[in-house]
Structures are given as C-alpha cells and as structure tokens.
C-alpha positions as CSV (number, residue, x, y, z in Angstrom):
1,M,0.0,0.0,0.0
2,S,1.3,3.5,-1.0
3,N,2.2,5.8,2.0
4,L,0.1,8.3,0.0
5,S,-3.1,6.2,0.2
6,A,-4.1,7.4,3.6
7,A,-7.6,9.1,3.6
8,Y,-6.1,12.6,5.0
9,F,-4.1,12.9,1.9
10,H,-7.3,12.7,-0.3
11,N,-10.0,14.3,1.8
12,E,-10.0,17.5,3.4
13,E,-12.2,16.9,6.2
14,S,-10.2,13.8,7.2
15,A,-7.2,16.1,6.8
16,Y,-8.5,18.5,9.3
17,E,-9.1,15.6,11.8
18,Y,-5.7,14.3,11.3
19,V,-4.1,17.7,12.0
20,E,-6.3,18.6,14.9
21,A,-5.3,15.3,16.7
22,K,-1.6,15.9,16.1
23,L,-1.7,19.6,17.2
24,W,-4.4,19.4,19.7
25,P,-3.9,16.1,21.6
26,H,-5.9,17.3,24.6
27,G,-8.7,18.9,22.6
28,P,-9.2,22.3,20.7
29,V,-7.2,25.3,22.1
30,C,-8.5,28.8,21.4
31,P,-5.8,31.0,20.0
32,K,-7.5,34.1,21.4
33,C,-7.9,33.4,25.1
34,G,-6.0,29.9,25.5
35,L,-9.0,28.0,26.8
36,I,-8.6,24.2,26.4
37,G,-11.9,22.3,25.8
38,G,-15.3,24.2,26.2
39,H,-15.6,24.8,22.4
40,Y,-18.2,23.6,20.2
41,K,-17.8,23.0,16.4
42,L,-19.8,25.1,13.9
43,K,-21.7,23.0,11.3
44,G,-23.9,24.2,8.4
45,K,-23.7,24.1,4.6
46,S,-22.1,27.6,4.5
47,T,-19.6,26.9,7.4
48,R,-15.9,26.2,6.5
49,I,-14.4,22.9,7.5
50,G,-12.9,22.6,11.0
51,V,-14.4,25.8,12.5
52,Y,-14.9,26.0,16.2
53,K,-16.2,28.6,18.5
54,C,-14.8,29.4,21.9
55,S,-17.5,29.3,24.6
56,A,-15.4,31.9,26.6
57,C,-14.5,34.7,24.4
58,R,-17.0,33.7,21.6
59,K,-14.4,33.8,18.7
60,P,-14.4,31.3,16.0
61,F,-11.1,29.5,15.2
62,T,-9.6,26.6,13.3
63,V,-6.3,24.6,13.9
64,M,-4.8,26.7,11.0
65,V,-4.6,29.8,13.2
66,G,-1.0,30.6,14.4
67,T,0.5,28.0,12.2
68,I,2.1,28.1,8.7
69,F,-1.3,27.1,7.2
70,E,-3.0,30.4,8.5
71,D,-4.8,32.3,5.7
72,S,-4.0,29.6,3.2
73,H,-6.7,28.8,0.6
74,I,-5.1,25.5,-0.3
75,P,-7.0,22.5,1.0
76,M,-5.3,21.0,4.1
77,N,-5.1,17.5,2.5
78,V,-2.7,19.1,-0.2
79,W,-0.7,20.7,2.5
80,L,-0.1,17.2,4.0
81,Q,0.7,15.9,0.6
82,A,3.4,18.7,0.2
83,I,4.7,18.1,3.6
84,F,5.1,14.4,3.0
85,L,6.9,14.9,-0.3
86,I,9.3,17.7,0.9
87,G,10.1,15.4,4.0
88,S,10.7,12.4,2.3
89,S,12.8,13.7,-0.6
90,K,16.5,13.4,0.4
91,K,17.6,16.0,-2.1
92,G,14.5,18.2,-2.0
93,I,11.9,18.7,-4.4
94,S,11.5,21.9,-6.5
95,S,8.5,24.3,-6.5
96,N,8.1,23.4,-10.3
97,Q,7.6,19.8,-9.3
98,L,5.3,20.5,-6.5
99,H,3.2,22.9,-8.7
100,R,2.9,20.0,-11.3
101,M,2.1,17.1,-8.8
102,L,-0.3,19.2,-6.5
103,G,-2.2,21.1,-9.3
104,I,-1.5,24.6,-7.6
105,T,0.0,27.6,-9.1
106,L,4.0,27.9,-9.1
107,K,3.6,31.0,-7.0
108,S,1.6,29.0,-4.4
109,A,4.0,26.0,-4.5
110,W,7.1,28.5,-4.0
111,F,5.4,30.1,-1.0
112,M,4.2,26.8,0.3
113,S,7.8,25.2,0.2
114,H,9.2,28.2,2.2
115,R,6.5,28.0,4.7
116,I,7.3,24.2,5.2
117,R,10.9,25.0,5.6
118,E,10.0,27.5,8.2
119,A,8.3,24.6,10.1
120,M,11.5,22.7,9.9
121,K,13.4,24.9,12.2
122,D,14.8,22.7,14.9
123,L,14.4,24.3,18.3
124,G,15.2,21.2,20.3
125,C,18.3,20.0,22.2
126,M,21.9,21.2,21.7
127,L,24.6,19.3,20.3
128,G,27.7,17.8,22.2
129,G,28.2,16.4,25.5
130,A,30.7,14.1,27.4
131,E,32.9,12.3,25.0
132,V,30.7,13.3,22.0
133,V,32.5,14.0,18.9
134,I,31.6,17.3,16.9
135,E,32.9,17.8,13.2
136,A,33.0,21.5,12.2
137,D,33.5,22.8,8.6
138,E,32.4,25.3,6.0
139,T,31.5,24.9,2.4
140,Y,30.5,27.3,-0.6
141,V,27.3,27.2,-2.5
142,G,26.8,28.9,-5.7
143,G,27.7,28.4,-9.3
144,K,30.5,29.7,-11.4
145,E,30.3,33.5,-12.4
146,S,31.5,32.5,-15.9
147,N,28.4,30.5,-16.4
148,K,26.1,33.6,-15.7
149,H,24.8,36.4,-17.8
150,R,26.9,39.5,-16.8
151,S,23.8,41.2,-15.4
152,K,23.4,38.3,-12.9
153,R,26.9,38.3,-11.6
154,T,27.4,39.1,-8.0
155,K,30.0,39.4,-5.3
156,G,29.7,36.5,-3.0
157,A,30.5,36.0,0.8
158,N,33.9,36.0,2.1
159,G,35.1,37.9,-0.9
160,G,34.6,34.8,-3.2
161,V,32.7,35.6,-6.4
162,G,29.3,34.3,-6.4
163,K,29.7,31.9,-3.6
164,Q,27.9,32.1,-0.3
165,M,29.3,30.3,2.8
166,V,27.5,27.7,4.8
167,F,29.0,26.7,8.2
168,S,27.9,23.4,9.9
169,L,28.4,21.5,13.1
170,V,27.8,17.6,12.8
171,E,27.6,15.3,15.8
172,R,28.7,11.9,14.9
173,G,25.8,9.6,14.9
174,G,23.4,12.5,15.6
175,K,22.3,15.9,14.5
176,V,23.6,18.8,12.3
177,R,23.2,22.5,12.7
178,S,23.9,24.7,9.6
179,M,24.1,28.5,9.3
180,H,24.6,30.9,6.4
181,L,27.5,33.2,7.3
182,P,29.4,36.1,5.5
183,S,32.5,34.5,6.9
184,V,33.8,32.0,9.5
185,N,36.3,33.4,12.1
186,A,36.7,33.1,15.7
187,A,34.8,36.1,16.5
188,N,31.7,34.9,14.9
189,L,32.2,31.1,15.7
190,R,32.3,31.5,19.5
191,P,28.7,32.6,19.9
192,I,27.4,30.0,17.6
193,L,29.4,27.4,19.5
194,N,28.2,28.6,22.9
195,E,24.5,28.7,21.6
196,Q,24.7,25.2,19.8
197,I,27.0,23.0,21.9
198,K,26.3,22.0,25.6
199,D,29.2,21.1,27.8
200,A,31.8,22.1,25.3
201,A,34.6,21.3,27.8
202,Q,33.6,17.7,27.6
203,T,33.0,17.6,23.8
204,R,35.8,16.7,21.2
205,L,36.1,18.8,18.2
206,M,37.4,17.6,14.8
207,T,38.3,20.1,11.9
208,D,40.4,20.6,9.0
209,G,43.5,22.8,9.3
210,E,41.8,26.2,9.0
211,G,43.3,28.7,11.6
212,Q,40.0,30.0,13.1
213,Y,39.2,26.6,14.7
214,R,42.6,26.7,16.4
215,L,41.5,29.9,18.2
216,V,38.4,28.4,19.5
217,A,39.8,25.0,20.5
218,P,40.5,25.9,24.1
219,M,36.5,25.8,24.6
220,F,36.7,22.0,23.9
221,K,38.1,19.0,25.7
222,S,40.3,18.2,22.6
223,H,40.6,19.4,19.2
224,E,42.1,17.2,16.4
225,V,43.0,18.3,13.0
226,V,43.3,16.5,9.7
227,N,45.6,18.4,7.2
228,H,43.7,18.1,3.9
229,G,46.4,20.3,2.3
230,A,49.0,17.5,2.8
231,G,46.7,14.8,1.6
232,E,45.6,13.6,5.2
233,Y,42.1,12.7,5.6
234,V,42.0,10.0,8.3
235,R,44.2,9.5,11.5
236,G,42.6,7.1,13.9
237,D,39.2,8.5,14.7
238,A,40.4,11.9,13.6
239,Y,38.5,12.9,10.4
240,T,35.8,15.2,9.0
241,N,34.3,12.7,6.6
242,T,30.8,12.8,8.4
243,I,30.4,16.5,7.6
244,E,31.9,16.1,4.1
245,G,29.1,13.6,3.5
246,Y,26.6,15.9,4.8
247,F,27.9,18.7,2.4
248,S,27.8,16.4,-0.5
249,I,23.8,16.0,0.1
250,L,23.3,19.6,0.5
251,K,25.3,20.7,-2.6
252,R,23.9,17.8,-4.9
253,G,20.4,18.9,-3.7
254,I,21.0,22.5,-4.5
255,I,22.6,21.9,-7.7
256,G,20.6,19.1,-8.9
257,T,17.0,20.0,-7.7
258,F,17.0,23.8,-7.1
259,H,19.7,24.9,-9.4
260,H,20.0,28.1,-8.0
261,V,19.2,29.5,-4.4
262,S,19.4,33.2,-3.6
263,P,21.5,34.5,-0.6
264,Q,18.3,35.6,1.1
265,H,16.9,32.3,1.2
266,L,20.0,30.0,1.7
267,Q,19.4,29.6,5.4
268,R,15.9,28.2,5.0
269,Y,17.2,25.7,2.2
270,A,20.1,24.6,4.7
271,T,17.3,24.3,7.4
272,E,15.5,21.9,5.1
273,F,18.4,19.6,4.5
274,D,19.3,19.7,8.3
275,F,15.9,18.7,9.2
276,R,15.8,15.7,6.9
277,Y,19.4,14.7,8.1
278,N,18.4,15.1,11.8
279,N,15.4,12.9,11.1
280,R,16.9,10.3,8.8
281,K,16.4,6.6,8.7
282,A,19.9,5.9,10.3
283,L,18.3,7.5,13.5
284,G,15.2,5.2,13.0
285,V,12.8,7.7,11.5
286,N,10.9,6.6,8.4
287,D,9.1,8.7,5.9
288,N,5.8,8.7,7.8
289,E,7.4,9.5,11.1
290,R,9.4,12.4,9.6
291,A,6.3,13.9,8.1
292,E,4.6,13.8,11.4
293,R,7.5,15.4,13.1
294,L,7.4,18.2,10.5
295,L,3.7,18.8,11.0
296,L,4.3,19.2,14.9
297,G,6.7,22.1,13.8
298,V,4.0,24.1,12.1
299,K,2.7,25.7,15.4
300,G,3.8,29.3,16.1
301,K,5.5,29.8,12.8
302,R,3.2,31.7,10.6
303,L,5.0,33.4,7.6
304,T,3.5,35.9,5.1
305,Y,4.2,36.2,1.5
306,Q,5.6,39.7,2.0
307,T,7.9,38.6,4.6
308,T,9.2,35.6,2.5
309,A,9.8,37.6,-0.8
310,E,11.7,40.5,0.9
C-alpha cells in the first residue's frame, strides 16, 4: 500500500481531523484566550471545514490559526501531501515539481515550500556532551560566475565571487546545525558554539587545518586536526568525513534540484536539509514519522508572503 493512500491525503475533512489530533492532543485550544476544551464545532452548509467557536471569548477559530497554514486557501489535504513529499525527498523537491504534482500555481508552490521550511526549524536540544565528537567545517554554495549572464553576476560571501558560505556542526551519529554566514572566523564562531554546543569542555572537536578553529579549540576537551592540504584525511578517529558527506547531500540537492538559491533564502534551504538529516533513517525515523515531526513544527511559525519575498 502506498504511503500516500491514507484518507487524510485525499479528503479535506479527514485532513483536518488528522491535523487536529496531532496539534491538539488534549482537545481544541482557543488561540485568542487560550481556553482548552469548552468549545463547540460550527456546522452548516455555509460553514468552512474545521471551524470551532470558543465558549469563553465567543471567537471562531480553526487549527490553522497561528501556524504556517494560516490564511491559506490551499486544501489541508494538499498541504499534507506537500509536507510528506518535501520531508521524504532526500535532495529536496522543487517548486516547479510541486506545482505540477499538486495542481497548484507555481507561486503557491514556492510560498508553500518556504512555509514548510519554516516549520523545519529545529528548536530542540543542543549538540555535544561528554565524549561526543563534533565535526565542524564550512562549504561554499553557488555557481561559477563565468556561467552566468553578466547582469546576474554578484559578489559573494568572504570575497568569493558568486559563492555563499554555509557553516555546519555535525555530531557523529547524531544531528547537524547549519548556518549561512558571511565568513567564518573566531569572532563569529564563539557565540555560535556557545549557543549550539552544551558542555563544550567535555566535547571533542574535529576540523581541518583552518586557523580559526585553533582559536576556539580551548573551549573543547580536545581538538584534533586533519591536514587536507597535505593529503591527510583520516588519522585514527580524527576525520571530517561525516560533515563532508552531509555537504555532498546539501550541494547535490541545491545543484541538481533547485539549481539556484538566492542568498536571502539560503538559510531556509540549509534548514530543510538539516531537518531531513536530523530525522533520517539511520536514526530510526521513516518517511511517515518524519512527516509527522514536520507537522508538529508548524505551530507558532506563521509566515506571510511579503516577509518571504523580501
């Protein structure tokens, strides 16, 4: 049986019931006054699907309020299809592909994709801990300027023409955090490391030979370096192959699926690839479970078109 054969992918009323069960496990919650329970469902031919009325403040509401779905005219079952497709596509799925598969406009597919990426933001636990190994590295994303029309050529991050930098931290056997940065140096690395890594004094750091990592090394229990310039890639358990593997997925996705990502949206694309890596099969998460986790992230992340397009 296909993963997309569930009733909530094909029927809007079933889709609302599914989303309500996931986002309101203890019953409807009024977004105006916060009352849990004590609501009643509005019925009638002219009433929209999934509308409740609060018995305390008397305001109508649906499960869409305060989520990425708010003010969307796309049926909820189509939203769930998009969430499943984006969550299960290892190298991403383009707005053009969603536009064709879901039967919505290209503009709607583009905006829908960005709203789903907003729901992928991981606000969970930090990386690191006692004897945990963290690999840190940066990569450049962007095409060759010689391949672009002269009017499209730009100056990229860190002085590199047309290139944008993505810095990542990967916990071996665990999660990844990626950030779009103008450059990587000790000054901007320290606050990132303090924010993303718990108990750094007990965490082992693995990097290549770039100098900025030596400056932040005292924060960690140990810092081991592999000298790629001298052809060294593995020395015992000192290597950065894990993070290089993650970068290969990120860059193959951007090159092969999206083709071009503007600097203003690069962080959202990095967040998308982080989410799938952090909820991958190797960590015991299948496609259906990944889609459910993505759905749980829609709360409190409303995104308007004007904000997205800026």
